[in-house]
matplotlib code that plots the C-alpha trace (Angstrom):
import matplotlib.pyplot as plt

x = [-55.5, -56.6, -54.8, -51.8, -50.9, -52.1, -48.6, -47.3, -50.1, -49.2, -45.6, -45.5, -42.0, -42.9, -46.3, -44.6, -41.8, -44.1, -46.5, -43.5, -42.3, -45.8, -46.1, -42.7, -43.9, -47.0, -44.9, -42.6, -45.4, -46.9, -43.5, -43.0, -46.4, -46.3, -43.0, -43.8, -45.1, -42.0, -39.4, -37.6, -38.4, -35.3, -33.7, -30.4, -31.6, -29.1, -26.1, -24.0, -23.7, -20.9, -21.4, -23.9, -27.1, -27.0, -27.4, -30.9, -34.2, -37.7, -39.5, -41.6, -38.6, -38.5, -41.1, -38.7, -36.9, -40.3, -41.6, -38.7, -39.1, -42.6, -41.8, -39.4, -41.6, -44.5, -41.8, -40.4, -43.9, -44.8, -41.4, -41.7, -45.2, -44.1, -40.9, -42.3, -43.4, -40.1, -37.8, -39.1, -35.7, -35.5, -39.0, -38.1, -34.8, -36.8, -39.0, -35.9, -34.4, -37.6, -37.8, -34.0, -34.9, -37.9, -35.8, -32.9, -35.4, -37.0, -33.5, -32.6, -35.8, -35.6, -32.0, -32.7, -35.7, -33.8, -30.9, -33.0, -35.0]
y = [43.7, 41.6, 43.9, 44.1, 40.4, 40.6, 40.8, 37.9, 35.6, 36.2, 35.3, 31.5, 31.2, 33.3, 31.9, 28.2, 29.4, 30.7, 27.8, 25.6, 27.5, 27.5, 23.8, 23.4, 25.6, 23.5, 20.2, 21.6, 22.3, 18.9, 17.3, 19.0, 18.3, 14.7, 14.2, 16.9, 14.5, 12.4, 15.3, 15.8, 18.8, 20.6, 20.2, 21.6, 24.3, 27.0, 25.1, 28.2, 28.8, 27.1, 23.6, 23.0, 24.1, 27.4, 25.4, 23.9, 25.5, 24.2, 22.1, 24.8, 26.7, 24.0, 26.5, 29.5, 28.6, 27.9, 31.3, 33.1, 31.5, 32.5, 36.0, 35.9, 34.4, 37.2, 39.9, 38.6, 38.2, 41.8, 43.1, 41.1, 42.3, 45.9, 45.6, 43.4, 46.2, 47.9, 44.9, 41.5, 40.0, 41.1, 39.8, 36.4, 36.3, 37.2, 34.1, 31.9, 33.0, 32.3, 28.6, 28.3, 29.4, 26.9, 24.1, 25.0, 25.3, 22.0, 20.3, 22.1, 21.0, 17.4, 17.1, 18.4, 16.1, 13.0, 13.8, 13.8, 10.7]
z = [35.0, 32.2, 29.6, 31.9, 31.1, 27.5, 25.9, 28.0, 27.1, 23.3, 23.6, 23.8, 25.2, 28.3, 28.8, 28.7, 31.0, 33.8, 33.4, 33.9, 37.0, 38.5, 38.0, 39.8, 42.6, 43.0, 42.7, 45.5, 47.8, 47.3, 47.9, 50.9, 52.3, 51.5, 53.5, 56.3, 59.0, 58.7, 58.9, 62.3, 64.4, 63.2, 59.8, 58.4, 56.0, 56.6, 55.2, 54.7, 58.5, 60.7, 61.8, 64.8, 65.7, 63.8, 60.6, 62.1, 61.4, 62.6, 60.2, 59.0, 57.6, 54.8, 53.2, 53.1, 49.8, 48.4, 49.6, 48.1, 44.7, 44.6, 45.4, 42.6, 40.3, 41.0, 40.8, 37.6, 36.1, 36.7, 35.6, 32.4, 31.7, 32.2, 29.9, 27.2, 24.9, 25.1, 25.2, 24.8, 25.2, 28.9, 29.5, 28.0, 30.2, 33.3, 32.5, 31.9, 35.2, 36.8, 35.7, 36.7, 40.1, 40.3, 39.2, 41.8, 44.4, 43.6, 43.6, 47.0, 48.7, 47.4, 48.4, 51.9, 52.4, 51.1, 53.2, 56.2, 55.6]

ax = plt.figure().add_subplot(projection="3d")
ax.plot(x, y, z, "-o")
ax.set_aspect("equal")
plt.show()
């Protein structure tokens, strides 16, 4: 397993991108846990649904976007470690996409929590 990520560790761009994304995920989780007790029992997390109770989810559903972003981070990490030897540009693009998803998830969670409070 150590050799599996050896190429990724040697590329500074990819290493920094995944480090930033991991830091963002930790910051999001800390941000949620800091405000979790003050959140109401139902929060408007599903904004694409029609107006009303369908948009609301239990408080624990605030972790759904974070879980999806972490899943995308892990998938992109493994995919970029596989494709790095053949096409390093694709690996860098996957790292950049992971950072973008992390930033957008942080903005989404922060906006949702500040909207409620």
